[in-house]
N, CA, C and O atoms as a Tinker XYZ file with bonds, in Angstrom:
   452  protein
     1  N     22.051000    5.880000    3.207000    73     2
     2  CA    20.639000    5.883000    2.908000    64     1     3
     3  C     20.179000    4.436000    2.770000    63     2     4     5
     4  O     20.872000    3.593000    2.200000    81     3
     5  N     18.989000    4.174000    3.307000    73     3     6
     6  CA    18.379000    2.848000    3.223000    64     5     7
     7  C     17.083000    2.940000    2.439000    63     6     8     9
     8  O     16.504000    4.017000    2.294000    81     7
     9  N     16.637000    1.804000    1.938000    73     7    10
    10  CA    15.346000    1.700000    1.276000    64     9    11
    11  C     14.470000    0.793000    2.119000    63    10    12    13
    12  O     14.864000   -0.328000    2.440000    81    11
    13  N     13.283000    1.267000    2.483000    73    11    14
    14  CA    12.355000    0.540000    3.340000    64    13    15
    15  C     11.083000    0.213000    2.577000    63    14    16    17
    16  O     10.594000    1.029000    1.796000    81    15
    17  N     10.552000   -0.973000    2.801000    73    15    18
    18  CA     9.266000   -1.369000    2.241000    64    17    19
    19  C      8.192000   -1.068000    3.272000    63    18    20    21
    20  O      8.233000   -1.585000    4.388000    81    19
    21  N      7.231000   -0.233000    2.901000    73    19    22
    22  CA     6.118000    0.101000    3.779000    64    21    23
    23  C      4.851000   -0.111000    2.969000    63    22    24    25
    24  O      4.643000    0.548000    1.950000    81    23
    25  N      4.016000   -1.018000    3.413000    73    23    26
    26  CA     2.807000   -1.348000    2.659000    64    25    27
    27  C      1.657000   -0.421000    3.043000    63    26    28    29
    28  O      1.585000    0.076000    4.166000    81    27
    29  N      0.773000   -0.206000    2.097000    73    27    30
    30  CA    -0.385000    0.663000    2.302000    64    29    31
    31  C     -1.599000   -0.098000    2.782000    63    30    32    33
    32  O     -2.720000    0.180000    2.354000    81    31
    33  N     -1.386000   -1.059000    3.671000    73    31    34
    34  CA    -2.472000   -1.885000    4.191000    64    33    35
    35  C     -2.545000   -3.217000    3.470000    63    34    36    37
    36  O     -2.116000   -3.337000    2.322000    81    35
    37  N     -3.079000   -4.197000    4.134000    73    35    38
    38  CA    -3.170000   -5.539000    3.578000    64    37    39
    39  C     -3.899000   -5.551000    2.233000    63    38    40    41
    40  O     -3.532000   -6.296000    1.324000    81    39
    41  N     -4.932000   -4.719000    2.120000    73    39    42
    42  CA    -5.724000   -4.639000    0.892000    64    41    43
    43  C     -5.546000   -3.298000    0.185000    63    42    44    45
    44  O     -6.302000   -2.970000   -0.729000    81    43
    45  N     -4.550000   -2.526000    0.606000    73    43    46
    46  CA    -4.309000   -1.226000    0.003000    64    45    47
    47  C     -5.179000   -0.115000    0.560000    63    46    48    49
    48  O     -5.309000    0.946000   -0.051000    81    47
    49  N     -5.779000   -0.357000    1.728000    73    47    50
    50  CA    -6.727000    0.604000    2.283000    64    49    51
    51  C     -6.101000    1.933000    2.710000    63    50    52    53
    52  O     -6.829000    2.908000    2.897000    81    51
    53  N     -4.784000    2.005000    2.870000    73    51    54
    54  CA    -4.123000    3.261000    3.256000    64    53    55
    55  C     -3.438000    3.957000    2.083000    63    54    56    57
    56  O     -2.896000    5.049000    2.253000    81    55
    57  N     -3.451000    3.352000    0.905000    73    55    58
    58  CA    -2.726000    3.893000   -0.245000    64    57    59
    59  C     -3.154000    5.311000   -0.613000    63    58    60    61
    60  O     -2.308000    6.198000   -0.728000    81    59
    61  N     -4.447000    5.536000   -0.798000    73    59    62
    62  CA    -4.924000    6.849000   -1.238000    64    61    63
    63  C     -4.538000    7.938000   -0.241000    63    62    64    65
    64  O     -4.081000    9.012000   -0.632000    81    63
    65  N     -4.722000    7.658000    1.034000    73    63    66
    66  CA    -4.355000    8.618000    2.069000    64    65    67
    67  C     -2.856000    8.890000    2.043000    63    66    68    69
    68  O     -2.430000   10.045000    2.083000    81    67
    69  N     -2.062000    7.837000    1.977000    73    67    70
    70  CA    -0.607000    7.981000    1.975000    64    69    71
    71  C     -0.143000    8.829000    0.788000    63    70    72    73
    72  O      0.695000    9.718000    0.940000    81    71
    73  N     -0.687000    8.549000   -0.378000    73    71    74
    74  CA    -0.294000    9.303000   -1.570000    64    73    75
    75  C     -0.772000   10.748000   -1.513000    63    74    76    77
    76  O     -0.023000   11.661000   -1.860000    81    75
    77  N     -2.012000   10.965000   -1.080000    73    75    78
    78  CA    -2.572000   12.321000   -1.024000    64    77    79
    79  C     -1.878000   13.194000    0.017000    63    78    80    81
    80  O     -1.690000   14.392000   -0.193000    81    79
    81  N     -1.495000   12.583000    1.148000    73    79    82
    82  CA    -0.914000   13.350000    2.255000    64    81    83
    83  C      0.614000   13.350000    2.249000    63    82    84    85
    84  O      1.229000   14.061000    3.044000    81    83
    85  N      1.242000   12.560000    1.362000    73    83    86
    86  CA     2.699000   12.464000    1.365000    64    85    87
    87  C      3.205000   11.789000    2.618000    63    86    88    89
    88  O      4.072000   12.315000    3.316000    81    87
    89  N      2.649000   10.599000    2.905000    73    87    90
    90  CA     2.987000    9.889000    4.141000    64    89    91
    91  C      3.412000    8.451000    3.874000    63    90    92    93
    92  O      2.975000    7.821000    2.910000    81    91
    93  N      4.257000    7.960000    4.735000    73    91    94
    94  CA     4.430000    6.527000    4.912000    64    93    95
    95  C      3.653000    6.235000    6.186000    63    94    96    97
    96  O      3.845000    6.907000    7.199000    81    95
    97  N      2.785000    5.244000    6.144000    73    95    98
    98  CA     1.987000    4.947000    7.330000    64    97    99
    99  C      1.833000    3.439000    7.462000    63    98   100   101
   100  O      1.884000    2.702000    6.477000    81    99
   101  N      1.645000    3.004000    8.685000    73    99   102
   102  CA     1.472000    1.586000    8.957000    64   101   103
   103  C      0.207000    1.400000    9.785000    63   102   104   105
   104  O     -0.319000    2.355000   10.357000    81   103
   105  N     -0.266000    0.187000    9.843000    73   103   106
   106  CA    -1.484000   -0.142000   10.570000    64   105   107
   107  C     -1.291000   -0.073000   12.072000    63   106   108   109
   108  O     -0.865000    0.953000   12.602000    81   107
   109  N     -1.601000   -1.153000   12.753000    73   107   110
   110  CA    -1.508000   -1.212000   14.212000    64   109   111
   111  C     -2.352000   -0.104000   14.830000    63   110   112   113
   112  O     -1.888000    0.649000   15.686000    81   111
   113  N     -3.601000   -0.021000   14.378000    73   111   114
   114  CA    -4.509000    1.051000   14.780000    64   113   115
   115  C     -4.705000    1.136000   16.292000    63   114   116   117
   116  O     -4.890000    2.227000   16.832000    81   115
   117  N     -4.667000    0.001000   16.974000    73   115   118
   118  CA    -4.945000   -0.030000   18.412000    64   117   119
   119  C     -3.739000    0.363000   19.258000    63   118   120   121
   120  O     -3.886000    0.630000   20.451000    81   119
   121  N     -2.552000    0.403000   18.661000    73   119   122
   122  CA    -1.318000    0.679000   19.400000    64   121   123
   123  C     -1.191000    2.183000   19.638000    63   122   124   125
   124  O     -1.314000    2.968000   18.698000    81   123
   125  N     -0.946000    2.592000   20.887000    73   123   126
   126  CA    -0.834000    4.021000   21.202000    64   125   127
   127  C      0.447000    4.644000   20.639000    63   126   128   129
   128  O      1.264000    3.966000   20.018000    81   127
   129  N      0.598000    5.924000   20.868000    73   127   130
   130  CA     1.755000    6.711000   20.435000    64   129   131
   131  C      3.053000    6.054000   20.916000    63   130   132   133
   132  O      3.194000    5.708000   22.089000    81   131
   133  N      3.993000    5.892000   19.984000    73   131   134
   134  CA     5.271000    5.247000   20.315000    64   133   135
   135  C      6.429000    6.241000   20.367000    63   134   136   137
   136  O      7.583000    5.830000   20.494000    81   135
   137  N      6.149000    7.525000   20.274000    73   135   138
   138  CA     7.230000    8.510000   20.205000    64   137   139
   139  C      8.067000    8.568000   21.482000    63   138   140   141
   140  O      9.227000    8.975000   21.428000    81   139
   141  N      7.520000    8.181000   22.608000    73   139   142
   142  CA     8.275000    8.189000   23.861000    64   141   143
   143  C      8.826000    6.816000   24.222000    63   142   144   145
   144  O      9.464000    6.657000   25.263000    81   143
   145  N      8.586000    5.830000   23.374000    73   143   146
   146  CA     9.046000    4.457000   23.629000    64   145   147
   147  C     10.346000    4.241000   22.884000    63   146   148   149
   148  O     10.338000    3.915000   21.697000    81   147
   149  N     11.459000    4.421000   23.570000    73   147   150
   150  CA    12.763000    4.362000   22.924000    64   149   151
   151  C     13.311000    2.943000   22.811000    63   150   152   153
   152  O     14.040000    2.642000   21.866000    81   151
   153  N     12.981000    2.082000   23.736000    73   151   154
   154  CA    13.542000    0.731000   23.750000    64   153   155
   155  C     12.613000   -0.257000   23.060000    63   154   156   157
   156  O     11.389000   -0.138000   23.123000    81   155
   157  N     13.208000   -1.208000   22.418000    73   155   158
   158  CA    12.463000   -2.274000   21.749000    64   157   159
   159  C     11.551000   -3.000000   22.741000    63   158   160   161
   160  O     10.422000   -3.357000   22.407000    81   159
   161  N     12.042000   -3.213000   23.948000    73   159   162
   162  CA    11.250000   -3.927000   24.961000    64   161   163
   163  C     10.005000   -3.132000   25.364000    63   162   164   165
   164  O      8.977000   -3.722000   25.699000    81   163
   165  N     10.089000   -1.816000   25.335000    73   163   166
   166  CA     8.918000   -0.998000   25.630000    64   165   167
   167  C      7.825000   -1.196000   24.593000    63   166   168   169
   168  O      6.644000   -1.263000   24.932000    81   167
   169  N      8.219000   -1.288000   23.335000    73   167   170
   170  CA     7.250000   -1.568000   22.272000    64   169   171
   171  C      6.679000   -2.959000   22.448000    63   170   172   173
   172  O      5.476000   -3.160000   22.282000    81   171
   173  N      7.528000   -3.927000   22.783000    73   171   174
   174  CA     7.061000   -5.304000   23.006000    64   173   175
   175  C      6.042000   -5.355000   24.138000    63   174   176   177
   176  O      5.040000   -6.063000   24.039000    81   175
   177  N      6.288000   -4.614000   25.208000    73   175   178
   178  CA     5.341000   -4.575000   26.332000    64   177   179
   179  C      3.988000   -4.015000   25.895000    63   178   180   181
   180  O      2.944000   -4.575000   26.229000    81   179
   181  N      4.008000   -2.918000   25.153000    73   179   182
   182  CA     2.756000   -2.337000   24.656000    64   181   183
   183  C      2.003000   -3.316000   23.765000    63   182   184   185
   184  O      0.778000   -3.413000   23.840000    81   183
   185  N      2.728000   -4.035000   22.931000    73   183   186
   186  CA     2.077000   -4.993000   22.040000    64   185   187
   187  C      1.480000   -6.169000   22.806000    63   186   188   189
   188  O      0.400000   -6.651000   22.464000    81   187
   189  N      2.172000   -6.626000   23.831000    73   187   190
   190  CA     1.622000   -7.726000   24.649000    64   189   191
   191  C      0.320000   -7.293000   25.320000    63   190   192   193
   192  O     -0.609000   -8.089000   25.451000    81   191
   193  N      0.255000   -6.037000   25.744000    73   191   194
   194  CA    -0.972000   -5.514000   26.362000    64   193   195
   195  C     -2.077000   -5.322000   25.321000    63   194   196   197
   196  O     -3.248000   -5.586000   25.595000    81   195
   197  N     -1.703000   -4.866000   24.143000    73   195   198
   198  CA    -2.678000   -4.571000   23.102000    64   197   199
   199  C     -3.215000   -5.827000   22.431000    63   198   200   201
   200  O     -4.395000   -5.897000   22.087000    81   199
   201  N     -2.348000   -6.817000   22.245000    73   199   202
   202  CA    -2.714000   -8.062000   21.557000    64   201   203
   203  C     -2.408000   -9.270000   22.449000    63   202   204   205
   204  O     -1.535000  -10.070000   22.115000    81   203
   205  N     -3.111000   -9.414000   23.575000    73   203   206
   206  CA    -2.768000  -10.463000   24.550000    64   205   207
   207  C     -2.962000  -11.889000   24.034000    63   206   208   209
   208  O     -2.403000  -12.826000   24.603000    81   207
   209  N     -3.735000  -12.066000   22.983000    73   207   210
   210  CA    -4.001000  -13.419000   22.495000    64   209   211
   211  C     -3.128000  -13.813000   21.313000    63   210   212   213
   212  O     -3.232000  -14.937000   20.820000    81   211
   213  N     -2.270000  -12.913000   20.848000    73   211   214
   214  CA    -1.392000  -13.241000   19.730000    64   213   215
   215  C     -0.201000  -14.060000   20.220000    63   214   216   217
   216  O      0.194000  -13.979000   21.383000    81   215
   217  N      0.355000  -14.841000   19.317000    73   215   218
   218  CA     1.484000  -15.716000   19.665000    64   217   219
   219  C      2.743000  -14.889000   19.924000    63   218   220   221
   220  O      2.850000  -13.736000   19.505000    81   219
   221  N      3.680000  -15.505000   20.617000    73   219   222
   222  CA     4.960000  -14.846000   20.891000    64   221   223
   223  C      5.678000  -14.523000   19.582000    63   222   224   225
   224  O      6.299000  -13.467000   19.462000    81   223
   225  N      5.599000  -15.415000   18.610000    73   223   226
   226  CA     6.250000  -15.180000   17.317000    64   225   227
   227  C      5.629000  -13.977000   16.607000    63   226   228   229
   228  O      6.352000  -13.146000   16.056000    81   227
   229  N      4.308000  -13.874000   16.614000    73   227   230
   230  CA     3.640000  -12.736000   15.980000    64   229   231
   231  C      4.029000  -11.437000   16.676000    63   230   232   233
   232  O      4.285000  -10.433000   16.012000    81   231
   233  N      4.076000  -11.446000   17.994000    73   231   234
   234  CA     4.434000  -10.242000   18.746000    64   233   235
   235  C      5.873000   -9.816000   18.473000    63   234   236   237
   236  O      6.159000   -8.621000   18.409000    81   235
   237  N      6.782000  -10.778000   18.310000    73   235   238
   238  CA     8.173000  -10.444000   17.954000    64   237   239
   239  C      8.217000   -9.786000   16.575000    63   238   240   241
   240  O      8.939000   -8.811000   16.366000    81   239
   241  N      7.442000  -10.323000   15.642000    73   239   242
   242  CA     7.374000   -9.759000   14.298000    64   241   243
   243  C      6.832000   -8.328000   14.347000    63   242   244   245
   244  O      7.409000   -7.422000   13.745000    81   243
   245  N      5.734000   -8.128000   15.057000    73   243   246
   246  CA     5.138000   -6.801000   15.179000    64   245   247
   247  C      6.112000   -5.816000   15.832000    63   246   248   249
   248  O      6.228000   -4.666000   15.408000    81   247
   249  N      6.806000   -6.285000   16.864000    73   247   250
   250  CA     7.777000   -5.443000   17.563000    64   249   251
   251  C      8.849000   -4.967000   16.600000    63   250   252   253
   252  O      9.198000   -3.787000   16.585000    81   251
   253  N      9.370000   -5.877000   15.802000    73   251   254
   254  CA    10.409000   -5.517000   14.834000    64   253   255
   255  C      9.918000   -4.503000   13.817000    63   254   256   257
   256  O     10.635000   -3.560000   13.480000    81   255
   257  N      8.698000   -4.691000   13.326000    73   255   258
   258  CA     8.143000   -3.762000   12.344000    64   257   259
   259  C      7.973000   -2.360000   12.937000    63   258   260   261
   260  O      8.365000   -1.367000   12.324000    81   259
   261  N      7.392000   -2.290000   14.122000    73   259   262
   262  CA     7.152000   -0.991000   14.749000    64   261   263
   263  C      8.451000   -0.315000   15.169000    63   262   264   265
   264  O      8.606000    0.894000   14.990000    81   263
   265  N      9.387000   -1.081000   15.724000    73   263   266
   266  CA    10.665000   -0.509000   16.124000    64   265   267
   267  C     11.381000    0.102000   14.916000    63   266   268   269
   268  O     11.919000    1.206000   14.997000    81   267
   269  N     11.380000   -0.628000   13.798000    73   267   270
   270  CA    12.030000   -0.119000   12.588000    64   269   271
   271  C     11.349000    1.157000   12.105000    63   270   272   273
   272  O     12.022000    2.126000   11.753000    81   271
   273  N     10.028000    1.160000   12.086000    73   271   274
   274  CA     9.299000    2.327000   11.586000    64   273   275
   275  C      9.555000    3.559000   12.449000    63   274   276   277
   276  O      9.690000    4.666000   11.928000    81   275
   277  N      9.621000    3.373000   13.747000    73   275   278
   278  CA     9.798000    4.501000   14.665000    64   277   279
   279  C     11.260000    4.923000   14.789000    63   278   280   281
   280  O     11.556000    6.118000   14.795000    81   279
   281  N     12.192000    3.944000   14.891000    73   279   282
   282  CA    13.565000    4.268000   15.270000    64   281   283
   283  C     14.640000    4.001000   14.223000    63   282   284   285
   284  O     15.708000    4.610000   14.287000    81   283
   285  N     14.397000    3.119000   13.267000    73   283   286
   286  CA    15.462000    2.781000   12.319000    64   285   287
   287  C     15.357000    3.533000   11.006000    63   286   288   289
   288  O     16.366000    3.761000   10.340000    81   287
   289  N     14.149000    3.921000   10.626000    73   287   290
   290  CA    13.989000    4.737000    9.424000    64   289   291
   291  C     14.439000    6.158000    9.773000    63   290   292   293
   292  O     14.066000    6.705000   10.811000    81   291
   293  N     15.238000    6.736000    8.894000    73   291   294
   294  CA    15.782000    8.080000    9.144000    64   293   295
   295  C     15.424000    9.026000    8.004000    63   294   296   297
   296  O     15.172000    8.597000    6.878000    81   295
   297  N     15.407000   10.300000    8.310000    73   295   298
   298  CA    15.190000   11.292000    7.271000    64   297   299
   299  C     16.261000   11.109000    6.200000    63   298   300   301
   300  O     17.439000   10.927000    6.508000    81   299
   301  N     15.841000   11.159000    4.955000    73   299   302
   302  CA    16.739000   10.922000    3.822000    64   301   303
   303  C     16.630000    9.510000    3.276000    63   302   304   305
   304  O     17.003000    9.271000    2.127000    81   303
   305  N     16.127000    8.562000    4.069000    73   303   306
   306  CA    15.918000    7.201000    3.586000    64   305   307
   307  C     14.790000    7.186000    2.562000    63   306   308   309
   308  O     13.942000    8.079000    2.539000    81   307
   309  N     14.793000    6.172000    1.727000    73   307   310
   310  CA    13.746000    5.990000    0.724000    64   309   311
   311  C     12.716000    4.988000    1.234000    63   310   312   313
   312  O     13.040000    4.075000    1.993000    81   311
   313  N     11.464000    5.177000    0.800000    73   311   314
   314  CA    10.364000    4.283000    1.147000    64   313   315
   315  C      9.718000    3.823000   -0.154000    63   314   316   317
   316  O      9.438000    4.631000   -1.040000    81   315
   317  N      9.484000    2.519000   -0.260000    73   315   318
   318  CA     8.775000    1.953000   -1.405000    64   317   319
   319  C      7.454000    1.385000   -0.905000    63   318   320   321
   320  O      7.417000    0.639000    0.073000    81   319
   321  N      6.365000    1.748000   -1.589000    73   319   322
   322  CA     5.044000    1.235000   -1.238000    64   321   323
   323  C      4.443000    0.580000   -2.486000    63   322   324   325
   324  O      3.954000    1.277000   -3.375000    81   323
   325  N      4.479000   -0.764000   -2.559000    73   323   326
   326  CA     3.824000   -1.441000   -3.686000    64   325   327
   327  C      2.319000   -1.193000   -3.614000    63   326   328   329
   328  O      1.701000   -1.391000   -2.568000    81   327
   329  N      1.740000   -0.765000   -4.714000    73   327   330
   330  CA     0.324000   -0.438000   -4.728000    64   329   331
   331  C     -0.519000   -1.670000   -5.049000    63   330   332   333
   332  O     -0.203000   -2.435000   -5.960000    81   331
   333  N     -1.580000   -1.843000   -4.297000    73   331   334
   334  CA    -2.537000   -2.917000   -4.557000    64   333   335
   335  C     -3.549000   -2.475000   -5.600000    63   334   336   337
   336  O     -4.112000   -3.307000   -6.313000    81   335
   337  N     -3.787000   -1.170000   -5.697000    73   335   338
   338  CA    -4.820000   -0.626000   -6.575000    64   337   339
   339  C     -4.389000   -0.563000   -8.036000    63   338   340   341
   340  O     -5.231000   -0.443000   -8.925000    81   339
   341  N     -3.088000   -0.641000   -8.290000    73   339   342
   342  CA    -2.561000   -0.602000   -9.655000    64   341   343
   343  C     -1.169000   -1.224000   -9.664000    63   342   344   345
   344  O     -0.516000   -1.291000   -8.623000    81   343
   345  N     -0.712000   -1.677000  -10.821000    73   343   346
   346  CA     0.593000   -2.359000  -10.866000    64   345   347
   347  C      1.759000   -1.371000  -10.882000    63   346   348   349
   348  O      2.478000   -1.260000  -11.875000    81   347
   349  N      1.937000   -0.656000   -9.772000    73   347   350
   350  CA     3.008000    0.318000   -9.645000    64   349   351
   351  C      3.571000    0.273000   -8.229000    63   350   352   353
   352  O      2.975000   -0.300000   -7.317000    81   351
   353  N      4.727000    0.889000   -8.078000    73   351   354
   354  CA     5.345000    1.046000   -6.767000    64   353   355
   355  C      5.559000    2.543000   -6.547000    63   354   356   357
   356  O      6.213000    3.206000   -7.352000    81   355
   357  N      5.012000    3.065000   -5.468000    73   355   358
   358  CA     5.209000    4.472000   -5.121000    64   357   359
   359  C      6.515000    4.591000   -4.341000    63   358   360   361
   360  O      6.778000    3.805000   -3.430000    81   359
   361  N      7.322000    5.571000   -4.702000    73   359   362
   362  CA     8.595000    5.813000   -4.021000    64   361   363
   363  C      8.571000    7.190000   -3.384000    63   362   364   365
   364  O      7.998000    8.132000   -3.931000    81   363
   365  N      9.197000    7.295000   -2.228000    73   363   366
   366  CA     9.294000    8.575000   -1.556000    64   365   367
   367  C     10.537000    8.648000   -0.704000    63   366   368   369
   368  O     11.108000    7.622000   -0.335000    81   367
   369  N     10.958000    9.855000   -0.391000    73   367   370
   370  CA    12.093000   10.074000    0.507000    64   369   371
   371  C     11.543000   10.580000    1.832000    63   370   372   373
   372  O     10.711000   11.487000    1.860000    81   371
   373  N     12.002000   10.001000    2.914000    73   371   374
   374  CA    11.542000   10.389000    4.247000    64   373   375
   375  C     12.072000   11.787000    4.563000    63   374   376   377
   376  O     13.272000   12.049000    4.479000    81   375
   377  N     11.133000   12.689000    4.932000    73   375   378
   378  CA    11.518000   14.072000    5.238000    64   377   379
   379  C     11.067000   14.500000    6.636000    63   378   380   381
   380  O     11.191000   15.668000    7.005000    81   379
   381  N     10.545000   13.549000    7.404000    73   379   382
   382  CA    10.096000   13.907000    8.744000    64   381   383
   383  C     10.203000   12.737000    9.704000    63   382   384   385
   384  O     10.326000   11.586000    9.286000    81   383
   385  N     10.154000   13.040000   10.993000    73   383   386
   386  CA    10.264000   12.003000   12.015000    64   385   387
   387  C      8.955000   11.213000   12.159000    63   386   388   389
   388  O      7.924000   11.570000   11.590000    81   387
   389  N      9.034000   10.144000   12.930000    73   387   390
   390  CA     7.825000    9.404000   13.286000    64   389   391
   391  C      6.866000   10.367000   13.967000    63   390   392   393
   392  O      7.262000   11.138000   14.842000    81   391
   393  N      5.606000   10.318000   13.560000    73   391   394
   394  CA     4.575000   11.154000   14.173000    64   393   395
   395  C      3.322000   10.326000   14.386000    63   394   396   397
   396  O      2.856000    9.634000   13.481000    81   395
   397  N      2.781000   10.405000   15.595000    73   395   398
   398  CA     1.493000    9.776000   15.897000    64   397   399
   399  C      0.421000   10.809000   15.599000    63   398   400   401
   400  O      0.440000   11.915000   16.138000    81   399
   401  N     -0.525000   10.431000   14.723000    73   399   402
   402  CA    -1.578000   11.373000   14.324000    64   401   403
   403  C     -2.939000   10.833000   14.725000    63   402   404   405
   404  O     -3.203000    9.636000   14.613000    81   403
   405  N     -3.789000   11.716000   15.187000    73   403   406
   406  CA    -5.151000   11.322000   15.548000    64   405   407
   407  C     -6.183000   11.959000   14.621000    63   406   408   409
   408  O     -7.387000   11.827000   14.840000    81   407
   409  N     -5.710000   12.643000   13.595000    73   407   410
   410  CA    -6.606000   13.358000   12.685000    64   409   411
   411  C     -6.839000   12.632000   11.355000    63   410   412   413
   412  O     -7.436000   13.203000   10.442000    81   411
   413  N     -6.384000   11.402000   11.236000    73   411   414
   414  CA    -6.472000   10.681000    9.965000    64   413   415
   415  C     -7.323000    9.421000   10.058000    63   414   416   417
   416  O     -7.057000    8.442000    9.361000    81   415
   417  N     -8.328000    9.437000   10.899000    73   415   418
   418  CA    -9.161000    8.247000   11.063000    64   417   419
   419  C     -8.391000    7.164000   11.804000    63   418   420   421
   420  O     -7.851000    7.398000   12.886000    81   419
   421  N     -8.347000    5.977000   11.209000    73   419   422
   422  CA    -7.651000    4.859000   11.852000    64   421   423
   423  C     -6.136000    4.909000   11.695000    63   422   424   425
   424  O     -5.423000    4.201000   12.405000    81   423
   425  N     -5.640000    5.717000   10.795000    73   423   426
   426  CA    -4.200000    5.816000   10.555000    64   425   427
   427  C     -3.582000    6.709000   11.625000    63   426   428   429
   428  O     -3.970000    7.867000   11.778000    81   427
   429  N     -2.619000    6.163000   12.363000    73   427   430
   430  CA    -1.993000    6.926000   13.446000    64   429   431
   431  C     -0.475000    7.032000   13.300000    63   430   432   433
   432  O      0.094000    8.095000   13.545000    81   431
   433  N      0.178000    5.954000   12.908000    73   431   434
   434  CA     1.647000    5.887000   12.881000    64   433   435
   435  C      2.128000    6.315000   11.504000    63   434   436   437
   436  O      1.912000    5.609000   10.518000    81   435
   437  N      2.787000    7.484000   11.434000    73   435   438
   438  CA     3.147000    8.069000   10.144000    64   437   439
   439  C      4.557000    8.627000   10.138000    63   438   440   441
   440  O      5.168000    8.876000   11.177000    81   439
   441  N      5.046000    8.811000    8.925000    73   439   442
   442  CA     6.280000    9.562000    8.661000    64   441   443
   443  C      6.032000   10.361000    7.401000    63   442   444   445
   444  O      5.487000    9.822000    6.438000    81   443
   445  N      6.409000   11.607000    7.374000    73   443   446
   446  CA     6.233000   12.465000    6.196000    64   445   447
   447  C      7.261000   12.069000    5.135000    63   446   448   449
   448  O      8.448000   11.914000    5.421000    81   447
   449  N      6.769000   11.911000    3.895000    73   447   450
   450  CA     7.660000   11.602000    2.756000    64   449   451
   451  C      7.402000   12.599000    1.638000    63   450   452
   452  O      8.038000   12.527000    0.587000    81   451
């Protein structure tokens, strides 16, 4: 079992949704569904298309974050989400696979916890 840090948005904008829905979720609102992208390079290609003006270093960082969220986090792993809205850390156990959702507004990349 691993413990993963997943933030609820830079300013905590995803915290309420994540807590109410029992989700770990990440930003990257413009990035399409990654469920069929098995290779790290496939994610890197999508990011280069989505963020053509970002630096190579930023794209490598984004690739690592998305690859981990989609492929390295496993059911049974723990997720910690430090809350911006209060001095607490929300903890959860991953109970579902990566899922791309279109029913949560801007939040698309999720895992059930």
